[in-house]
C-alpha positions as CSV (number, residue, x, y, z in Angstrom):
1,M,-22.2,-26.8,2.9
2,A,-21.2,-28.6,-0.1
3,A,-20.3,-26.7,-3.2
4,N,-23.8,-26.9,-4.9
5,E,-25.4,-25.9,-1.6
6,N,-23.2,-22.9,-1.2
7,E,-24.0,-21.8,-4.6
8,R,-27.7,-22.2,-4.1
9,F,-27.5,-20.4,-0.7
10,D,-25.6,-17.4,-2.7
11,Q,-28.3,-17.4,-5.3
12,F,-31.2,-17.2,-2.7
13,A,-29.2,-14.4,-1.0
14,A,-29.1,-12.4,-4.1
15,V,-32.8,-13.0,-5.1
16,L,-33.9,-12.1,-1.4
17,M,-31.6,-8.8,-1.4
18,T,-32.9,-7.8,-4.9
19,E,-36.5,-8.3,-3.7
20,L,-36.3,-6.4,-0.5
21,L,-34.5,-3.7,-2.0
22,E,-36.8,-3.3,-5.0
23,R,-39.8,-3.3,-2.8
24,T,-38.6,-0.7,-0.5
25,R,-37.0,1.6,-3.3
26,K,-40.3,1.8,-5.3
27,S,-42.4,2.5,-2.3
28,M,-40.1,5.3,-1.3
29,E,-40.4,6.8,-4.7
30,L,-43.8,6.6,-4.8
31,L,-44.1,8.5,-1.4
32,A,-41.7,11.1,-2.5
33,P,-43.3,14.4,-3.7
34,E,-42.5,15.8,-7.1
35,Q,-43.1,19.3,-6.3
36,Q,-40.7,21.3,-3.9
37,P,-42.0,21.1,-0.3
38,C,-42.1,24.1,1.9
39,S,-39.9,22.4,4.7
40,R,-38.0,19.3,5.6
41,L,-39.6,16.1,4.9
42,P,-39.7,12.8,6.9
43,F,-36.7,10.7,5.9
44,V,-38.7,8.0,3.9
45,Q,-39.9,10.9,1.4
46,T,-36.5,12.2,0.9
47,P,-34.4,11.1,-2.2
48,S,-31.2,11.4,-0.5
49,F,-32.4,8.6,2.1
50,V,-33.3,6.0,-0.6
51,E,-29.7,4.9,-1.5
52,F,-28.6,5.3,2.0
53,Y,-31.3,2.9,3.2
54,A,-30.2,0.4,0.5
55,E,-26.5,0.6,1.7
56,L,-27.7,0.3,5.4
57,V,-29.7,-2.9,4.3
58,R,-26.9,-4.4,2.4
59,V,-24.4,-3.9,5.2
60,G,-26.0,-4.0,8.4
61,I,-29.3,-5.8,8.0
62,L,-29.2,-8.6,5.4
63,P,-26.1,-10.3,6.9
64,V,-28.1,-10.6,10.2
65,V,-31.0,-11.9,8.4
66,L,-29.1,-14.4,6.4
67,S,-27.5,-15.8,9.4
68,R,-30.6,-16.9,11.0
69,R,-31.4,-20.6,10.8
70,P,-34.9,-20.4,9.9
71,V,-34.0,-18.2,7.1
72,R,-31.2,-20.5,5.8
73,A,-33.7,-23.3,6.0
74,I,-35.9,-21.7,3.3
75,V,-33.0,-22.4,0.7
76,G,-34.1,-26.0,0.2
77,D,-33.7,-27.6,-3.3
78,V,-35.3,-24.5,-5.1
79,D,-33.6,-23.5,-8.1
80,W,-33.1,-20.1,-7.2
81,S,-31.8,-18.7,-10.4
82,R,-34.8,-19.6,-12.4
83,E,-37.8,-19.8,-10.2
84,G,-36.6,-18.2,-6.9
85,R,-38.4,-14.9,-7.1
86,E,-41.9,-16.6,-7.5
87,Y,-41.2,-19.0,-4.8
88,L,-39.8,-16.2,-2.6
89,L,-43.2,-14.2,-3.0
90,T,-45.1,-17.1,-1.7
91,V,-42.8,-17.2,1.4
92,L,-43.2,-13.3,1.9
93,D,-46.9,-13.4,1.6
94,D,-47.1,-15.5,4.9
95,R,-47.3,-13.0,7.6
96,S,-45.3,-15.2,10.0
97,N,-42.6,-16.0,7.6
98,A,-38.9,-16.3,8.8
99,V,-37.5,-13.6,6.7
100,F,-39.7,-10.9,8.1
101,T,-39.0,-12.3,11.6
102,A,-35.2,-12.2,11.0
103,W,-35.8,-8.8,9.4
104,D,-37.5,-7.3,12.5
105,Y,-34.9,-8.9,14.8
106,A,-32.0,-7.1,12.9
107,W,-33.5,-3.7,13.1
108,D,-34.3,-4.2,16.7
109,S,-30.9,-5.4,17.4
110,L,-29.2,-2.2,16.0
111,W,-31.7,0.4,16.9
112,D,-30.7,1.5,20.4
113,E,-27.4,2.4,21.9
114,R,-26.2,-0.7,23.7
115,K,-23.0,-1.5,25.9
116,V,-20.1,-3.1,24.1
117,G,-17.4,-4.7,26.2
118,A,-16.0,-8.1,26.8
119,D,-19.1,-9.4,28.6
120,S,-21.2,-8.7,25.8
121,A,-19.3,-10.1,22.9
122,A,-21.4,-13.3,22.9
123,A,-24.3,-11.7,22.8
124,N,-23.5,-9.6,19.9
125,A,-22.1,-12.6,17.9
126,A,-25.0,-12.4,15.4
127,K,-24.8,-8.9,14.8
128,P,-22.7,-7.1,12.1
129,K,-19.1,-6.1,13.1
130,K,-18.9,-3.3,15.6
131,G,-17.4,-0.7,13.2
132,F,-19.7,-1.1,10.4
133,L,-22.2,1.7,11.6
134,S,-19.3,4.1,12.1
135,S,-17.9,3.4,8.6
136,L,-21.3,3.6,7.1
137,F,-22.1,7.1,8.8
138,G,-18.8,8.4,7.9
139,R,-17.6,8.5,11.6
140,K,-14.0,8.4,12.2
141,S,-12.7,5.8,14.7
142,A,-11.7,7.2,18.1
143,P,-7.9,7.1,18.6
144,K,-6.7,4.0,20.4
145,P,-5.2,4.9,23.8
146,D,-1.7,3.5,24.7
147,S,-2.9,2.0,27.7
148,R,-5.1,-1.2,27.7
149,P,-8.9,0.0,27.5
150,A,-10.9,-1.0,30.7
151,E,-13.0,-3.9,29.3
152,E,-14.1,-5.3,32.7
153,G,-17.4,-4.0,33.8
154,E,-19.8,-2.6,31.6
155,G,-17.7,-1.7,28.5
156,G,-18.4,1.2,26.2
157,V,-21.5,2.7,24.7
158,M,-22.0,1.8,21.0
159,A,-24.4,4.3,19.2
160,G,-27.5,2.6,18.0
161,L,-29.2,3.4,14.5
162,H,-31.7,5.7,16.0
163,S,-29.2,8.2,17.4
164,M,-26.9,8.0,14.1
165,L,-29.8,8.4,11.7
166,T,-31.0,11.4,13.9
167,E,-27.7,12.8,13.6
168,L,-27.5,12.2,9.8
169,A,-30.8,14.1,9.3
170,G,-29.0,17.2,9.9
171,R,-26.6,16.5,7.0
172,R,-29.2,14.9,4.7
173,G,-31.8,17.4,5.2
174,F,-34.7,15.1,6.5
175,L,-36.5,15.4,9.9
176,P,-34.9,13.6,12.8
177,L,-36.5,10.2,13.5
178,F,-39.0,9.4,16.3
179,H,-37.9,6.6,18.5
180,D,-40.7,4.4,17.2
181,D,-39.8,5.0,13.6
182,V,-38.1,1.6,13.6
183,R,-41.5,0.2,12.9
184,I,-41.7,2.4,9.6
185,L,-38.2,0.9,8.5
186,K,-39.2,-2.5,9.6
187,G,-42.5,-2.3,7.7
188,M,-41.2,-1.0,4.2
189,P,-40.9,-4.3,2.5
190,R,-44.1,-5.2,3.7
191,V,-45.7,-2.3,1.8
192,K,-46.6,-3.3,-1.7
193,P,-45.7,-0.6,-4.4
194,G,-48.9,-1.6,-6.6
195,R,-51.0,-0.8,-3.5
196,L,-49.2,2.7,-3.1
197,A,-49.6,3.4,-6.7
198,Q,-53.4,2.6,-6.6
199,A,-53.7,4.9,-3.6
200,W,-52.0,7.9,-5.2
201,K,-54.0,7.2,-8.4
202,E,-57.3,7.2,-6.5
203,I,-56.4,10.5,-4.3
204,S,-55.2,12.4,-7.5
205,Q,-58.4,11.4,-9.4
206,Y,-60.8,12.7,-6.5
207,H,-58.9,15.7,-6.2
208,H,-59.4,16.5,-10.0
209,Q,-63.1,15.5,-9.8
210,E,-63.5,17.9,-6.7
211,F,-61.7,21.0,-7.8
212,Y,-61.0,21.0,-11.7
213,L,-64.2,19.7,-13.4
214,S,-67.2,21.7,-14.5
215,E,-70.0,22.3,-11.9
216,K,-72.2,19.7,-13.4
217,E,-69.5,17.1,-13.2
218,Q,-67.8,18.1,-10.2
219,A,-67.9,15.5,-7.3
220,K,-69.2,16.6,-4.0
221,P,-67.1,18.7,-1.5
222,G,-64.9,16.4,0.9
223,V,-64.3,13.5,-1.4
224,T,-60.5,14.2,-1.6
225,S,-60.4,14.4,2.3
226,D,-62.3,11.3,2.7
227,C,-60.2,9.5,0.1
228,L,-57.0,10.6,1.9
229,Q,-58.5,9.5,5.4
230,K,-59.5,6.0,3.7
231,W,-55.9,5.4,2.6
232,H,-54.4,7.1,5.8
233,Y,-56.0,4.2,7.9
234,N,-55.7,1.4,5.4
235,L,-52.1,1.4,4.8
236,P,-49.2,0.1,7.2
237,D,-48.1,2.4,10.0
238,K,-47.3,6.0,8.9
239,I,-47.5,5.2,5.2
240,G,-50.8,6.9,4.9
241,E,-49.6,9.9,7.0
242,F,-46.7,10.3,4.3
243,L,-49.4,10.2,1.6
244,V,-51.3,12.9,3.1
245,I,-47.9,15.0,3.2
246,K,-47.3,14.2,-0.5
247,A,-50.8,15.5,-1.4
248,A,-50.0,18.5,0.7
249,V,-46.8,19.1,-1.4
250,D,-48.2,18.2,-4.9
251,L,-51.9,18.8,-5.0
252,E,-52.8,22.5,-5.6
253,H,-55.9,22.5,-3.4
254,V,-54.5,20.6,-0.5
255,T,-53.6,23.8,1.3
256,K,-52.8,24.7,4.9
257,P,-56.6,25.4,5.7
258,F,-57.4,21.9,4.0
259,I,-54.8,20.1,6.1
260,G,-55.6,21.9,9.2
261,K,-59.3,20.8,8.9
262,Y,-58.0,17.3,8.0
263,I,-56.2,17.0,11.2
264,R,-59.0,18.5,13.3
265,Q,-61.3,15.7,11.9
266,S,-58.9,12.9,12.4
267,A,-58.0,13.7,16.0
268,R,-59.9,15.0,18.9
269,T,-57.2,17.3,20.5
270,Q,-53.9,18.9,19.3
271,E,-52.0,16.7,21.5
272,E,-53.6,13.6,19.9
273,A,-52.8,14.9,16.5
274,E,-49.2,15.5,17.2
275,K,-48.9,12.0,18.8
276,G,-50.8,10.2,16.2
277,M,-49.7,12.3,12.9
278,P,-46.5,13.8,14.1
279,Y,-44.9,14.3,10.6
280,L,-48.2,15.9,9.2
281,S,-48.4,18.1,12.3
282,V,-44.9,19.3,11.6
283,Y,-45.6,19.8,8.1
284,W,-48.7,21.6,8.5
285,K,-47.2,24.3,10.8
286,A,-44.7,25.0,8.3
287,M,-47.0,25.4,5.2
288,S,-48.1,29.0,4.4
289,N,-51.7,30.2,4.1
290,P,-52.9,30.6,0.6
291,V,-53.0,34.2,-0.8
292,I,-56.5,35.3,-1.4
293,V,-57.0,37.5,-4.3
294,Q,-59.6,40.2,-4.2
295,Q,-61.5,41.0,-7.2
296,Q,-61.7,44.7,-8.0
297,H,-64.9,46.0,-9.6
298,S,-64.8,49.3,-11.9
299,L,-67.4,51.5,-11.4
């Protein structure tokens, strides 16, 4: 590329990184409870995960995204320093856009453990350098043997993001990830923070109307649960479930019996609930039952 083309590409890369990281940061902050939870939370709702996720994207995901030819073709002749964000938003609004296709590819290519050896070098050419995960997760490189490593055959096993994030969970205080949680990580930039803010505002309002207003102004019983269910199933994969957990932490009357009833209404069996709402089921089990204060009447 010519000098001006290189400069334009660098500006595009900066705009893209800023937009993706800002979206995900705002969404994670909106999902994080303000009160103290009674047990460990999913990774997305844990403040310690937010900065780590940003670094993971910068080091391991975006280089792969930017290496894809359809993504580089977006650069065009746009003045990215002036009108780049507005143009990028129109690109990202297209569900089949090249950025999200490359984004998904990058996560999938790093998610599982895979064989690394001489035979797989060509297949891994578009991926980040072999040691970046180890350095990011604080792993020390294994000592090099004096003898030549056996590179013939299948090669060594390189840990994928799934196993390394699960290992990190114990140190950072969030729940281990389920294998299909890569869908959550891939889906975060697709979540619009404004929609999340709208959902939480509505949930909080219904909670206030149902439990805090006077009897004449009080909303009918069940509106909070109905509102939670509405957003649970209208937000992207697992995001609605995380909002229900946030409500269980931050809203006074979303208690263990409330969540237990919510789960029963949302799934036909316990097995179906644990499969469809795994994080909510884990958090519900850790919740304590509310203390019932009995009134004493003096004679």
